[in-house]
C-alpha positions as CSV (number, residue, x, y, z in Angstrom):
1,V,3.4,-33.0,88.4
2,S,3.0,-33.0,92.1
3,S,0.6,-31.0,94.1
4,P,1.5,-29.0,97.4
5,I,-1.7,-30.1,98.4
6,T,-1.2,-33.7,100.4
7,V,-4.5,-33.9,102.3
8,V,-8.1,-33.6,101.5
9,N,-10.4,-35.1,103.9
10,T,-14.2,-34.8,104.6
11,W,-15.9,-36.3,107.7
12,R,-20.0,-36.0,108.1
13,I,-22.8,-36.9,110.6
14,N,-24.1,-39.8,109.5
15,T,-27.6,-39.7,111.4
16,T,-31.0,-37.7,110.3
17,E,-31.3,-36.1,113.7
18,I,-28.7,-35.7,116.3
19,H,-28.1,-33.6,119.6
20,E,-31.8,-32.4,120.3
21,N,-31.3,-30.4,123.2
22,V,-28.3,-31.0,123.7
23,N,-25.3,-28.9,124.6
24,G,-21.8,-30.6,124.5
25,V,-19.1,-32.5,122.0
26,I,-20.3,-34.6,119.1
27,T,-18.7,-37.5,120.3
28,A,-20.6,-40.3,117.7
29,N,-22.2,-40.8,114.5
30,W,-19.4,-39.6,112.5
31,E,-18.4,-41.1,109.1
32,E,-15.4,-40.3,106.6
33,N,-17.1,-39.3,103.2
34,D,-17.9,-42.8,101.1
35,T,-20.1,-40.9,98.5
36,S,-19.1,-42.2,94.7
37,G,-16.5,-39.7,93.3
38,Y,-15.3,-38.6,96.3
39,G,-12.0,-36.7,96.0
40,K,-9.8,-37.8,98.9
41,I,-5.9,-37.0,98.8
42,G,-4.0,-38.4,100.9
43,S,-4.2,-40.1,104.1
44,S,-7.3,-39.8,106.6
45,L,-8.0,-37.8,110.0
46,T,-8.3,-40.1,112.5
47,N,-11.2,-40.0,114.7
48,S,-11.4,-40.6,118.9
49,S,-15.0,-40.1,120.6
50,G,-15.3,-36.9,118.0
51,V,-11.8,-35.6,118.4
52,F,-10.0,-35.2,115.4
53,S,-6.2,-35.7,114.7
54,F,-4.0,-35.4,111.6
55,P,-1.8,-37.6,109.3
56,A,0.7,-35.0,109.1
57,T,1.9,-31.5,110.2
58,G,1.2,-28.5,107.9
59,M,-1.2,-25.5,107.7
60,Y,-4.6,-26.8,107.3
61,Y,-7.7,-25.2,106.4
62,I,-10.8,-26.8,108.1
63,L,-14.2,-25.6,106.3
64,S,-17.3,-27.0,108.1
65,H,-21.0,-26.5,107.0
66,W,-23.8,-27.5,109.4
67,R,-27.7,-28.3,108.4
68,F,-30.1,-27.3,111.7
69,L,-33.9,-27.9,111.8
70,I,-34.9,-25.1,114.3
71,G,-38.3,-26.8,115.7
72,S,-39.8,-23.4,117.1
73,A,-39.7,-20.0,117.6
74,A,-39.0,-20.5,121.0
75,D,-35.7,-21.6,120.3
76,G,-33.9,-18.2,119.8
77,A,-30.7,-19.7,118.4
78,A,-28.4,-22.7,117.7
79,N,-24.4,-23.1,117.3
80,V,-21.9,-25.3,116.5
81,S,-18.0,-24.5,117.6
82,L,-14.8,-25.7,116.3
83,D,-12.8,-26.4,119.6
84,L,-9.0,-26.7,119.3
85,T,-5.9,-28.1,121.4
86,T,-2.4,-27.5,120.8
87,D,-1.4,-29.6,124.1
88,G,-3.5,-32.4,123.4
89,S,-6.1,-31.9,126.4
90,N,-7.2,-28.2,126.9
91,F,-9.5,-27.4,124.2
92,S,-10.6,-23.6,123.5
93,E,-13.4,-22.4,121.1
94,A,-12.2,-20.8,117.8
95,N,-14.9,-20.5,115.6
96,I,-18.6,-20.5,115.9
97,M,-21.4,-21.1,113.9
98,T,-24.9,-19.8,114.7
99,V,-28.3,-19.8,113.0
100,G,-31.1,-17.8,114.4
101,D,-34.8,-18.1,115.4
102,G,-36.6,-20.9,112.9
103,G,-40.3,-19.3,113.3
104,G,-41.1,-23.2,113.6
105,S,-39.8,-25.7,112.0
106,F,-37.2,-24.6,109.5
107,T,-34.1,-25.7,108.2
108,Q,-31.3,-22.9,108.1
109,H,-27.6,-23.8,107.3
110,A,-24.5,-22.2,108.8
111,S,-20.4,-22.4,107.6
112,G,-17.4,-21.4,108.8
113,D,-13.6,-21.9,108.2
114,F,-10.3,-22.0,110.1
115,F,-6.8,-22.2,109.4
116,F,-5.1,-24.5,112.0
117,D,-1.2,-24.4,112.0
118,V,-0.3,-28.1,113.0
119,T,2.9,-28.4,114.4
120,N,2.9,-31.6,116.3
121,T,0.0,-34.2,115.5
122,S,-0.1,-35.8,118.9
123,T,-1.2,-32.4,120.5
124,H,-3.1,-30.2,117.6
125,K,-6.3,-31.6,117.5
126,F,-10.0,-30.6,117.2
127,R,-13.4,-31.2,118.0
128,W,-17.0,-30.2,117.3
129,R,-19.7,-28.8,120.2
130,T,-23.3,-27.6,120.1
131,H,-24.3,-25.3,122.1
132,S,-27.8,-23.2,122.9
133,M,-29.4,-25.9,121.1
134,G,-33.1,-25.7,122.4
135,G,-35.4,-28.7,123.0
136,N,-36.6,-28.6,119.3
137,S,-33.2,-27.5,117.6
138,R,-31.3,-30.5,116.2
139,L,-28.4,-31.1,113.9
140,L,-29.3,-32.8,110.5
141,G,-27.0,-35.5,108.9
142,D,-27.3,-38.4,106.3
143,S,-25.3,-41.3,105.5
144,G,-25.7,-40.5,101.5
145,V,-24.7,-37.1,101.3
146,N,-22.9,-34.7,102.8
147,S,-25.4,-32.5,105.0
148,S,-23.5,-31.4,108.3
149,Y,-19.9,-32.2,107.6
150,F,-16.4,-30.7,107.2
151,T,-13.4,-30.7,105.5
152,A,-9.6,-30.5,106.3
153,I,-7.3,-29.4,103.4
154,R,-3.6,-29.3,104.0
155,L,-2.1,-26.4,102.4
156,A,1.2,-26.2,102.9
157,D,4.2,-27.2,105.6
158,T,4.5,-25.8,108.8
């Protein structure tokens, strides 16, 4: 029996703490999941300085989970946005994940999802961007488990 799902691919932040007081594209510290038992299907997405490309056209479901440390009550919010392009160069915000005031050194989580109709693998790409990251706020990652990560699942033909 063949499955209509031909791509399942998970990527994660592999460094303990990144983007403290940094607002911009997450260009580094990405790795494909390599945890024992990981159920990858099909070809991997490609990553070029934080810009991800798809291995095939189709309708993709992108699910993300982000773990933040909000280090002080002065940091009112922290965000990660999913930015998309359909022309290969001009990105626009498609989804935003936000956590609020930590009240002082609290870990918080945010999740989001998006359906992306990828009709051209050369031009349809995405990236992740932090913003409103205060001086004591940061993303938390791990090279051994999924802490801040996303999964792309190809659900159907486009």
